[in-house]
Every structure is written in structure tokens, then in C-alpha cells.
N, C-alpha and C positions, 0 to 999 in steps of 0.2 A: 504493501500500499505505499503507495507515496503521500508525501509530508499534506501537502495544500490534500487530500480524499479525509487522510486523519483527523483535522483540523475543520471540515465541513462536519463530518461526524460526531466532532467532539459538539460542535454547537446545537447538532442533531436532537443528542443524547441531552442539554441543556434544555432547549428547546420541550421537550418530552417529559424532562425530570423535575427541573430549576436549577437542580446541584447534579455535581460528579466526584467523585473523590480519587486523586491519581492512582491508590492500589489498585483498581480496580480496571482502569486505562488502560496501565501497565497490561495486567494480564492478559483484557481482552484482543490487544493492540499486536502483546507478544513484543513488547518496548519493552527496553530498560526505565524503571521512574525516574531517571533523571533529567530521560529524555519528554517523557511528558509532561516534567515541569517545566521544562524549557520551549516546550507549545501552547500551556499556557500563559507563559512571559509576552510570548507572540503574541497571543489574541488576546489579552492584557492591554497592550501595548495600544492595541488598535480598536481601543475600547468593546470589545465584544462579548469581555466577562469581567468579571471581580472575584480575583483566587481569593481562596478560605485555606485557614490550617487544611493541608493533607487535599486536597479539593477543590472548587471552583463554584460562586453560582450565578444562574442566570440573571442576566443585568437589562431592563425592559426601561426602555427609553419612555418617558413620559410628556405625554402634548399639552403645552402650557401656550391657551392660542393668545398669540404674538397678534395674527397677523390680520388683516382684513375681509370683509365673506371675497369683497371679490380678484383681492390678492390668490385665497384660496381653488377661485375656479378659473383661475388661469393657469393652473398648478396639475399637470399628468393627465390634463384634457383630455389626452385619446384612451387611457386608460376609465376614465371617468363615463367618459363618451359610449365606452361599452356597455357599461355597467346601465347605465341609461337608456337603451337601446334595448336588453333584457329586460328591463323592469315595465318599458312600452307594453312591449311584447305583454305582459301578465294581464295588460287595462286593457278592460271587452267596454262596447257600448253602453252605456247605461248605471258605469258603475259610478255609485260616489268614494272618491280616496281621497285621501290627506296624506299630504305633500310638507310633512318636517322641514324647516329652513335646513340646508345643506349644500353643497356644493354640486352633489349630486344630483340632488331635487331640481336643482338650477337649471338644469341640463337636464332632463330627464321634463320639467315644463316647458323647455322649448320644446320636445317635441310633441309634446301636446297641443301648442300652440300651434304650432305648424300643421300637423296634421287635422286641427280646428274638431278633436272627437268630440262627440258629443255625451258626455261626464258632467259628475259634478263637482270640481274640487274644491274641495279643503285646504288652504292651509295660513301658514303663521312669515310665510317668507315676502315682503311687501315687494321685496325687486321683478316680480315675474307679472307685475298687474301693466308694464308697460307695452307687456310680448299678445294680452289679452286685443283682439281687433274690434271693432264696432261691428261685425257678424258674425262677430263667434258663437258657435251653436254652446262652447264650455257656459255651465254656473257655477261660476269662482266667488264662494264664501272668505274673506279673508277675514283673517281673526287678529283680533287688535291687541293693545296692550305696548308693554313699555319695550321700546325698539334696541335692539342689543347690536352696533353695528361689525360686531366682529363674528357673533351665531349668525347677524345675515336675517334676520328674522323681531318679529314679536316675541317675549315669553316674560315667563312671572305670572302672578296672581289672578291680574287681570284676564292674561292672557287664558290662565288657567280655567277660570271661573267662563268662560267664553266655549273651550272646548266643550264642555260638560255638557251646551247646548244640545250637541251636533252626536250622530252616527255614523260609521259608515263600513264599507264593506274591507276596502284595502286601505292600508298605511304604511307610507315606503317613511324609515326613519333613516337616520345618518350616525353612524360612533364617531369617538375620536380612537378610541380603543378594544380589544379583545383579549379577556384573559383568560386561554383555555385552562389552566389549572383548573379554574373552579369558573368558566363560566359567565364571568361577571362581564358587563358590557359598560362601559362609563362613555363621556364629556367631561369639557374641563371647561363648561360654566353650572355653577350650581343652580343658577334658577331653569339655566335652559336644561339642564337631568330631572327637572319638574313638570315641566312640559311636557317633555317628551313621555314623563309616567303616561301623563293625562290621557296624550293622544292614542297612545298603546289601548287605553281603559276603554276608547269608543266605537276603535274596529275589533271586526270579524278575523281577519285574517292580517299578517303583522310580517312585512320583509324587511331584513337588514339589509341597506344598500352599503356598500364597504368596497374599498379595496384591499387590494391581500397584505399591503403592508400595515394593516390595521392589525393585524395579526399579531406584528411583533411591537408593539404601542400599549400604553396607556393613557386614559383621562384622569382629573381629577377626583369627580364623582361619579360613580357609579348607579345606571338607574334604570339595567335590568339585566339577567339572565338569557342566555347561548338559547336556552330550552321555552321561553316566553314566544319566539320567533319560528314559523313555519318553515320558513326560505333564509338564506343568509343569500344573496347577488352578490357577483363578485368580478373581475373582469378575465380570473382566468383557473384553472385549479390553480390551490395551490401548493407546497411543495409536499414531501411523503409523510412529518415528521405533522405537519400541521392537519395535512391530510387522517393522518391516524388519530390523531386527539378531537378531533373533530368526530369522529366515529364514535366518542362514548355517548355523546350528545344526541344523537340519533332524530341528525338535524336536514333538513334536503339541501344542497348546496345547486343553485346556476350558476 
């Protein structure tokens, strides 16, 4: 096994188990413990793990939302458009859907507006108002409240009270991170977390729309668990380690 292959396998084990031991790796790879320690030194230098006495632990980057909504929309647009198209295909004529404030939802809303689909669209994302033409057959319901420019939508107690007045058959929810060790799903704003919870309570079907990278990130505020969702929609199949972890939750991956 080449060094690069060993490093990748070490990181896969960390993603799966959260921690590793030098002695176990030495036995598994049939190399000396000193060689394993050198491997861990290299990986730590690249900020891929944190060494501990006798081994190492996984480190996941925590997302602190410091970018404006539209800056996020412009990042990884090609990947987000793939997710938006997959989500659009799940929306049928006559549906009542909720689009949570997220950069992927914004791109999904553009697809809906361009195709003038006969649906009812509920959203707390005020930015999509400019997409709706005067002759559109889309019935749009905007949720009011306190506008947060980082989230890109209205969130907080006023928004939550309005959300409670409605029901929908499909909701598309974004997130900042997914922790597959316990299935928790998080966002980076506390009031956004509460708003997402309210949206989830009024919908029959829940779809988590997220890029693969979110499996390696964490937000600050948990708002749900992976088992609450009917499906996860992402741009492509994650790596084998993530797929193995997902299998324990028995969730549909689109």
C-alpha cells in the first residue's frame, strides 16, 4: 500500500469511528508504530486530524456564517444547480411546497419560476420575489418576520408564528452541517434553527438539500436529526465511508 493510500484509509477510519489508535493501525497496515506516528504528523500538519496520546481524533470544521447570502449563492453554483434540478423533478403540478432560505433553494426557486409551474410556494426567502412575473400561475406566500441578510430570509418568532398557520406536502430544507456519528443536522444561526423546526412541523414530506461537503462540516445549532427526513438530495454519491454511515439511518439518497 502506498503512503497516500494509507493516509486516505486513516482518514476514512476517522470519519467512521471518530478516533484511531496507533497500535491498531500498525497491526492493520503491517507497518511499525513509528511509521504510523509519522503518518499522523503529516495529516495533522495538513489540519486533517488532531493527534492524541496513542492515536488521533477527527476534527470537523464548524461553520460560522460570515458570508452574505448572495456570496454563498455564487459559490459552487454548478454543484448546487445539480441539487436544485433533482429537487425540481420531485415537485408535481398542484403541490404546496415550502422553500427554506438557502442558496440551493434560491436556485430551485429560479427553476420553478422559469417553468411557471402551477404550484403554491411558501417561503421565508424574500429574495425570490423578483423572480415572479405578473402573469405567473405560481401562488406565492411570503413569510414575514425579521430579515437576516446572512441567512437570506426572515427568521425568528414572528416568522415562526406565521409558518404555523400553513400546511404543505413538501418542504426543502438546507443546512450547515451533518454529523453522521449521531445523525444531528445543524445550522449556524440560532433563530434559523428554530425557524427550520417550525417549517418541518407543517410538512408531510421533508427533503434535506445539501452538498456532499456538509457531511464533513458542523453548524453551531442543531435543529433536527437525519431520521426526520424522507430523503437527502445531494449532487453525487458520497464516498464509501459516508455511504456506510448513511446506511445505518435507512434514509433515501437522491
